[in-house]
N, C-alpha and C positions, 0 to 999 in steps of 0.2 A: 818425647817427639824428636825425631831426627832433625837436626838443624839444617840439613841439606834439602829438606822437603818444605815446600810452600803448600799449605792446605786451606781449603775453604769448605765449611759444612753447608749442605743444602738439605732443606726439608720441603717435601712436596705433599700437597693434599691430593689424594687420588680417590676415585670411587672404590668402595669395597667390591662392588660388582660393576665392571666396566660396561656391561650391557644395560645398567641402570645408572647413568651418569648423574641423575638427580637424587639418587638414593643415599644411604649412609656412606660416610667417607672414613678413610684411615690416613695416617701419615706414613710416608716412605722417606727414609734418610739415605743420603749418599755423601761421601766425602771425596772432594776433588783434590788430587795430588799432582804436583808438578815439581820438577827440579828447580830449586830456588834460583839457581844460576841462570835459568832460562825463562822463568815465569815472573820475575819481579819479586817484590816483598811478599805479596800474597797471591795465591793462584787465581782468585776471582777478580782481581782488580783490572784485568785486561792488559797489564803491562807485560813486557817481554815478548817472546816469539809466539806466533800463532801455531800451536801444536795440534796435531790430529788427536782426536779422542779415542781412548781405549776403555771400554766398559768391562769391568771384571765381574764375572758371575761365579760366585762361590759355590763350593760343593755342599752336599747335604743329602736330602733336603733339610731345611731348617737351620742352615748355617749362616751366620753373619759374616761380613767381609772382614779381612784382617785389618788390624789397626797399625798404621805406619809408626815405626819406632827404630831404635838402633838395631833391633833384632829382626827387622822386616825381611820377608823372603827375598832372595836374590832376584827373582823374576821382576819384582817391582823396580829395583834399581835399573835392570835392563830395559824395562818398558819406559822408564822416565828419560832415557837417553833420546827417545824419538817421539814420545807421546805424552799427553796429559791424561792421567788415569782417573777413572771414576770408580770408587769402591762402593758398591751398592749393598746396603743391608736389605736383602730381599724381604718383601712384605712378611710381617710377623716375626722378624728376627732383629736382634740388636736394638737399635733406636727407631725401628720402623714399627710403631704401634705393636709391641711384642705380644705374641700369643704365649702366655705363661700359664702355669697351673692356677694362679690367682685369677687371671683373666677368664680362664675357662670356667672356674667355679662360679663366676658372676652370671654365667648363662646357664640357668638352672635346668632348662629343658634340653635333654639330649638331642632331640630332633633339630632344635634351633642351633645348637652347637655344631652338629654335623653339617647342617646347611652352611653355616658360617665357614667351616673349615674347607669346604669345597672351593672356596675362593682364594686358596693359597697355593695352587699348583702352577705349573710352568706357563700356562696360557695367561694367567693373571699377571705373572711376573713380567712377561713380554709386553703386555699392555701397559704396565707401569713404566717399563723402560722406554717405550715409545712416547709416552707423555713427557717423560723427563728429557728425552733426546730433543723433542720439538722445542722445549723451553730453553735448553742449553745451546742447541746447535741450529735451531731453525729447520731448514730443509736439508741440511748437510747430513749425509750418512756417517756412521762411525764404525769402529772395529770392536770386536768382542773377544774376550779370553774366558773360556768356560772350563773350569776345573771340575771333574767328576760330574755331579748332578748339574753343574753349570753347563756341561756339554749337552745334557738332555734339554736344558732350557734353550741352548743355541739352536738345536734342531727344530724346536718349536718356533723360534724366532725366524729361522729360514723358511718355515712353512707359512707363517702368518704375515711377515713384513720384510721380505728379502731386500726391498728397495732401501731399507734403512741401514744396510750393512755394506761396508766397503770390503771387509775381509773378516773371517772368523777363525779363531784358533781354539782347539779343543784338546785337553789333556786328560786322558783316562776317563772319557765320558761320552763315547758314541753309543747311544742306546740301540737296542734291537727295536726296529720300528713297529713290528707287530708282535713282539715278545710279550707273553703274559707273565704274571708273577710266577705261575707254575713253571713256565719255561726257564725263567731266570734262576729259581732255586734248584731246579733239577741240575743245572750246570754249576751252581755256586757251592752246594754242599760238598761235592767231591774235591773242589779246590780248597775249601776250608779244611777238610780232613787231611789233605796232603800238607797243607801249611802247618797244622798242628804236629804232624809227624816230623816235619823238618825242624820244628822248634824243639821237640824232644831229642832229635839227633844232635842238635847243637848244645842243649842243656839236659843231659840224661837224668840228672837228679831231680829236675823239676817235675818229671812224670810221677815219681814217687811222692814228691811234696804235694802236688795237686791232689793225688789220690788220698793222701792222709787228711788234707783239709776237707775234701768232699765227704769222707767217712765221718769226720767230726761234725760237719754240718747236718748230715743225715740223722744224727742221733742227739744233737744238742740244739737248743734254741739260742742261736747267736744273733744279737741285735747290732745293727749298724748305729752310728752316732745319731742319726735322725729317727731312730725307732723302727725302721724297716728290718724285717728278718732277712738275714743272709742265708739263702738257700743254695743248694747245689746248682740249680739252673741259673741263678743269678751269678754265681761264681763263674760258670762256663761262658757267660757273656763277655768276660775279659778277652776272649779271642777276637773281638772286633778290632783290636789293635794290630793284628797280625798282617793286615794288608799294607801297612806302612813300612817304610824302610827301617825305622828304629823300633818297630813293634815288638819283635822278639825280646829286645833288651829292656823295653819298658816293663813287660810282664815278668821277665826274669828277675829284675831288681825289686819289683814289687813282692814277688814270692820269696826273695832272699831274706826279707825281714818279716815274713808272715807269722812265724811261730816263735814264741818266746822260750825261755829256758824251761818252763813248766809244760810245754806242749800246747799252750793256749794261743789263740790268735791275738796278735799285738794290736795296740791302739793305732799305730802307724798304718798297718795293713788295713784295718777296718775303715779308717778315714779315707784312705786312697781308693778302696773298692767302692765306697759310697759315692765318691766324686766321679769316678770313672764310669760307673754303671747307673748313675742316678738321674740323668737327663735334666738336671736342674737348669742348665743354661739353654738347652735346645730340645724341649719336649716335642716340637714339630718334627724333629728327625724321626722319632718313633711314630708319631701320629700319621705322618704322610709317607712313611717308608714304602708301603705297598700300594698306596693310591697313585704313585707316579707311574705304575704300570696299568692303571685302569683306563681303558678306552672302550667306547661303545657299550655293549651289553655285558661285557665280561666282569663278573664280580670276583674280587681277589680272595675273599673268604678265608683269610689268614693262611695264605699259601705256604709260608715257611713252616707253620705249625702242622698243617696237614701232611707235609712231606715227611715229618719225623717218624711216624710209625713204620715206615718202610726203610728206615736207616737205623738198625739196632746198634750199630757201632757208636751212635750218638746218644745212647741211653745214659741216664745219670749214674748207673752202677757199672758201666762198661769200664774195662781196664785194658789199655790206658784210657783215662778220661779225655774225651775229645771236647775241646772248647768250641763255641759257636762263633759266627762272624757277624756280618751285617744283616742279621735276621731279627725281626721283631715278632714277639709272641703275645697272644692275648693275656696270658698270666701277668705280663709286665704291668698292664693297666690296673691290675688289682693289688699288686705287691710292691710297686714302686711309688713312693709318695708323690713325686712330681707329675706322674702320669694318671693318678687315680681320678682327677676331675674329668679326664677325657674318656674314661672307660666305656660308658654306654654309647657315646658318640662314635668311638672307634669301631664298635661292633656294627653300628649302622653304616659307616663308611665301608666296612668289609663286605657288606651285603648289597651295596649300591650297584645297580645294573644300567644306569643311564649316564655314563661318563661322557663328557665331551671329548672329541678326538684331539690328540696333541700333535700329531704329525700328518702332513699332507703329502702322500707319496708322489703324486703327480707334480706338485710344486717342487719337491726336493729333487726329483729326477731331472727337472728342467732348470735346476739351480745354476746361476752364473756367478754367484759370489764365491771368490776363492776361499775354500775351506781347507785348513791344514790341521791334521789331527795326529797326536801321539797316542799310539795304542801300546800299552804295556803288556807284553806277551804273557807274563805271569800274574797279571792283575787279579787279586783275590775278589775284588768287589764287582768289577765290570768285565763281563766275559769277552775275551778277545775275538772269539768266533762270531759272536753277534755284532761286535763293533766292525769287523771287516766286511760282513755282509751288508751292513748299513753304508759303509764307505763305497761299496760297489753300486749302491742304489741312489747315491746323491751325486749330482753333477758337480764338476769343477772341484773335486775333492782329491787331495794328496794325503797319503798316510805314511807315517813313519812308525814302523813296528820295532820295538826295542825291549830287551830284558835287562838293560843296564840299571833301571830304576824300578821301584815299586809304584804304588798308586800315587804317592806324594812326590813324584819326580819333578813336578813344576817347582816345588820348593827345594827339594834336596839337591837339585842340579845347579843351584844358583840361577844364572840366566841362560844356561845352555839349551834347555828344552825350548824356551820361548824363542830364542834366536834361531834355532833350527826350524821351528814352525813358521816364523816370519819369512825365512828363505823359501820354504815350500810354497807359501802363499804367493810370493812374488812369481815363482815359477808357474804356479797354476793360473795366475792372472795374466 
């Protein structure tokens, strides 16, 4: 723990389904953080200055909040200069009654599990946040910082409870308000293709190395340390990293140690691939990835998978081998250990046609809450065109379009991105 931080842990009991407040409950965890120099010995003691609250909404879906430490992201230090920060583990993640493979396996009926999982989308996260805000702040509104999927949650917050917000900051996370999963992947695949080509331009030898590994996997039963078979399509999932500022280097150095002197895959490589592609810590990322685009009667029906037949350049035997990005496929739920307990429920969710709406266009058009958003021009995950269309549809919105950073600009920039957004919000207000 960074000695400059004063922290207090909070645990809240909330309804699993906020429409049934007397029904089953879960716990939601949040960590309050303040600069010790301004908050007294402990953040929750009430000592020190009365600082405004900033609720951090993590990306994902299925991602827990960062843990404050000596290596904490620079945005946190910037935020603590002016705010008291609440790091929320969104329901199902971290210490918030986590939805894990073991927890899913306890719900034997796939229909029951699928129904359970419908309560972990943005609308439920907002309802949790409102319950927490009232307990911590009373009637006072607070500010939010939404990274990536946290921006999607922010737009739901502005649709459902704008009175609760003084200002909202979004980094790489303005969703298309009406975009279906098909719309999203039609835009995403070309960006992933271009990013892989840029990777090969930077590291030409890695194209040959990946092709050699893929050929080996196509003819050999290679097992990861947990027993899962490493297939070509699982290898291609390494491309998920390419949307981050250091993604090329992470994959390059992983491949650098992939093959030993005998041309076999090294233990180091196999352990790393298992960890990077295994969803051990965040199965909800895979389970909910396409459901975040489900609204009304639209069934996602494994949109990323359905798009592949029309993209021969993404075939397993294509040369050069194209990695994939933030796409989730049905085979993952049969071949990856941490996802297997969710397999049948995930199929049910993919066919669901009665999703609740996540965004209220009329409320967003009339929005008065200052909304400042960073749109990363080359963002591999969230399409800049869809983000800018949303910005035009939401009142009191200021947008900063930049190609200086990738999707992780809020972390990679230190406090610069957050500082810029706070300036924009003041101008919008």
